[in-house]
N, C-alpha and C positions, 0 to 999 in steps of 0.2 A: 314733650316732642320739640325738637329744635325748630325755630321759625325758619322756613325755607322761602325766601323772597324771590320768586321768579322774575320780578320786574327788573331786577338788577340795580335797584336804588341803593343797596348797600353792598360793599365789597364782600365777596365770598371768603370762606375760611376752609382750610384743609385740616382735618383732625384724624388722629390715629384712634383705633378702637380695638380692644382685645376682649372678646366675649368671655373667654375662660382663661384667667391668669395662670392657672396651674398648667395649662396645655401650652403656654407661651412664656416659659420662665427663663429661657436662655438669654444671657446678656447680649450676645451677638445678634439674636433675633430682634430684641427690643431696639438696639442701636440702629440696625439696618432698617427696620420699619420706620423709625423716626426720620432717617435720611431719605428714604423713598418718599415720605410725605412732604418733606421740604422741597424735593425736586418736582413733585407733582404740583405743589403750590406755585412754583415758578412757571411751570408750563401753563397753568390756568390763570396766572396773574391774580392769585388769591393770597390771602394772608396765611401764615403758618399758625395753627391754633393749638398745637400740642395734643395731649390726650383728650378725648371727648369728655366733657363735663356735663352730666345730665342736669345739673343745677344752674347752668349758665343759660341765659337767653341770647341766642344767636340772632343777630339782626340782619343777616344776609344768607345766601345759599351756603349750605354745609355739605362739604364733600368728604366722604369717609374713606379711610385707608384701613380696612379691617385686617386682622392677622389671619382670619379664617373665612371660608365661604359662609355666608349667613343664610339662615332660613327666613322664609317670609314672616314667621312669627317674631324673629329677632329684628328684622329690617323695618317692619311697619312702625313700631314705636319710635324709631329714630328718624322717621320722615323719609326713608329711602324708598323710592317708588320706581326707579328705573336705572338703567346703566349709567346715566349721566350723574348719578348721585354717589357713586363709589368707584374705587378701583378694585375690582374683584367681581363676585357674582352672588346671586341669591337663588336659592332652590326651595321647592315647596316642602320637602322632607329632608332631614339631615342625611339619610343614607344616600341621597342622590349625589351628594358632594364627594362620595367615596368611590373607590375602585370596585365596590361590590356590584354596581349596576352594569359593569362591563360584560357580565355573563348571565345566561338564563338559569333558572332553578333546575335541579336535577330531575324533577318530576312535577306534574300538576298538583299533587297532594303535598308537596314539600312546604316546610314552614317559610313564611315571608312576612315582612313588616307591613303595616297599614300604608297604603299608597303605592305598593309595588305594582308596576305595569309590565305584564308579560309581553306586551307588544314591542317593547324596546329591543329585546333580543332578536326578534324577527326583523326589525327594521335595520339594526346595525349589521346583521348578517356576518359575512366573512371579513368585515373590517376589524374584527377582534380574533384572538386565538381561540382554540377549543378550550372550553372550561365551564365551570359552574359557580354560581353564588349559593352559599348555604347559610342557614340560620339555626342549625342544630347539629349535634355530634353525629347523630344517625344519618342525616342527609350528607354530612361531610364524608362519612365512610362510604356511603353509596356512590357519591360523586367520584371519590378517589379511586375506588375499585374500577369504576367504568373507565376513567382516564388512563389508569395503569395498563389497560389492555393494549394501549398504543405506545407505551413508553413512560419514562419518568415524568412526574408531575411536580409542579411548584405550588407550595402552600404559602399564602400571603395574608398576613394580618391586615385588616381593612384600614385601621387608623394609623399604621406605620407609614413613614415617608422616607425618601432618600435612600431606598434600598434596604431599610431595616425591616425586621420582622418577617423574614422569608426563609424558607427551607425547601429542600428537594427530597422527595420520597421516590425510591426506585423499585420498591416492592411493597406488598401488603403489610409486612412486619414493620417496615420503616413508616409507612402511612399511619398505622395504629399507634406507634410510639410517639410520633410527632403530634397527632391529634390528642392523645392523652395528656400531653404537656400544655395544652391550651385550655384556659379557663372556660368552662361551658357558658358562663354568664356573658363573657365577651362575645362568643359566637351568637348567642341568642339576642343580645342587645345591638350588636353592630355588624354581625355577619363575618364570613370568611370566604376567601377566594381560592379555588383550586383550578389550575390551568396547565396546559401542556408546557413542558420545559424545553426551551430552545438552547442550542449551543452555537458558538461562533456568532455571538449577538452584536448588533449595533443598535443603539437606542437614539432615535431622532426626537427632537423637540419641534413641534409644529404649533403655531399659535397666532393669535391676533389680539391687539390691544387698541382701545379707542379712548382718547382723552380729549374732550371738547370736540373740535372739528378735525382733529388729527387721528388717522387710523394707520396702523402699520401691521403687516403680516410677515411671518417668517418661517423658515425651516432651518434646522441645524442638527448637529450631532452632539450628544452628551459625552462628557469624559468622566471616568471613574478615578477615584484616588483612595488612599488609605487614611482613615482617621487616626487619632492619637492612641486608639486601642487596637489598631491593626485591622479593623474591619473595612471592607470595600464599600465606599459610599460615593454619593454624587460629588463630582469635582469641578463642575462647570459646564457651560454650553458655548459652542461656536456657532453663531447664527448668521444667516444671510437674510436681510430684512428689506422688504419693499414697501414703499409708500402705497397705501390703499388696501384693498381686500384680497382674498385668496386668488381671485382671477388675475389681479395685478401681479401677485407673486408667481403664479403659474406662467405668466407671460414672460418671465425672466428665464434665463438658462438655469437648468437644474438637472442633476443626474436622475435616471429612471427610478431608482429606489427612493429618492426624496420625493419625486412626483407622486409615487404610490402612497407614501406616508401622508402627504398633504391631502390626497383624495380620501384616504381612510379616516383622517381626522375630520374632514368636512362631513363625511357620512355619519360619523359618531355624533358630531355636534347637531346635525339636522335631526337625528333620532331623539336626542335629548329635548330639543325644542318641540318636536311633535308629540312626545310621550309624557312630558312632565310640565303641565300647564303652570305658569307662574315663574318659570325659569327665565333669568336674564343675566347677562354678564358683560362687563367692559374689558375683562381680562380672561381670554380663553387660551389654555395651554394643554397640549396633549402629548403624552409620551407614546411613541410608536416604535415597536421593536421589530427588527429584521434579524432572522437567524435560520437555523436548520433544526427540523424536528428529529425524532428518534430514527426515522427512516432516511434521513439525509436530505429531505426535501426542503426547499426554501419556503419559509413562512413569514408572514408579516401581519401585524395587527396592533390596534390601540391597546395599551396596557391600562392607562388611567388618565383622568382629566384633572386639571387644576384651575379653579376659578378663584384664586386667592394669590397673595404674594408668593413668589417662588424663586427658585435658583436663577431663572433667566430674567427676572424682573429688572435687574440692574442694566442688562443689555437692552431690554425693551425700552426703558426710559431714556437711555442714551440715544437710541435710534430716534425716538420722538423729538428729543432735544435738537438733534441734527436736522431733522426734517422741518422743525419750526424755524430754525435759524438760517437754513439754506433751502429756500423754496424750490430751487432748480434741481435739487438732488432727490433722486427717486429710489436709490438702492445703496446699501452699505453692508459691511460686515462688522459685527459687534460680538464681543466675548465676555462672558462672566466666568471668573476664576475663583475657586475656593481651594486653599492650600492649608493643610494641617501641619503642625510642627514648625521647625525653623525654616525660613525661606528668605531669599533675597528681597530687597525692597521692591514694591511694585514700580512699573515704569513711570517716568515723570508725568506722562499724559493720562495716567489712569485715574479713575474715580474710585477712591478707596472707601468701602463701607464698614470694614472692621479690620483692625490689625492689633492683636493683643492676645491676652489669655482669658478665655471664657471659663468661668468656674466649672461648667459642665463639660464643654467640648475640648478644653485645653487650648494650646496655642493655635491660633487660626488667623488666616488672612483672606479677606474677600474683597475683590475689586472688579471693575469693568473697564474694558478698553474698546475703542472704535478705531478701525483701520482708516488711515488717511484716504481721501478720495483721489485715487490715481487715474480714474476715468470720469471726469466731470460730465454730467449730462443735464 
């Protein structure tokens, strides 16, 4: 266990940590994580410590930048005890960190992992879309047929990110075909999400980050792009960021749909805190979708949560850096951009996290920009 010296007699160090190297193998992810850690070290006035070394005796506070949300079982041996010890989050069970918690089981007798709390679905209520979490093929079929009665449904692999691992079923035949293509072991071990499919969608990012004495909260809209294989994936976020908590964010001007997204994200977060003891996070990010259901009605709800490094993290850190250096500034706009393939050079004032050819993703450019303060306050 690293020595964590709360007296401050030794300067702290920021380290990166990858619990599963196989799940974090992309070069652009490793490079980006390293740069995030460097910027966090500057924010905290800590040293940059590189990858965490379990053989090293750290003589001051150790601040972790994990690639994934950690479980309490992973965090405890590292000396992580609260949100001041990491950029990310800690959950009591691995499934809590995934989108599978966003929906209730299809029935009281449905399969579920140890630690599942049925109270979560009741507390989150209509802050999520209609849907079910399932942990068996039979439950998936039951849930799918129920949802199909109201229109097409979306099937979502629990461990996929960035829009990957999803398909739409419009009838029972498509449902069965798509379920048959999924490894039963994957469903049993990690779960599967089935939820109503929306059209004309907008996806909002709502979040809050705390590093030391700095807290920033934000809302914004995500952009989609095509990766080098032609698939539609996450392409960045344009965020409006306020110094402080969600109340400070809501005190700013925001369109009605954004205000609804913020309130739904707050409700989701409150349900997690209430239903899963041991949860804490310094980085809270929620994807909230707005669109139309099969009957043409407007629907909105939280799709999933992220308590780890994410696509918006570059913009989050840029906002914290501005708030640190400009105490008089309480609001700004920041954007994270991801471009696949050939692209013009980033703007001169951009913070570039990756620009090159990733062995897996191909040519990719990732950077962050902050708009100049045209209305000082």
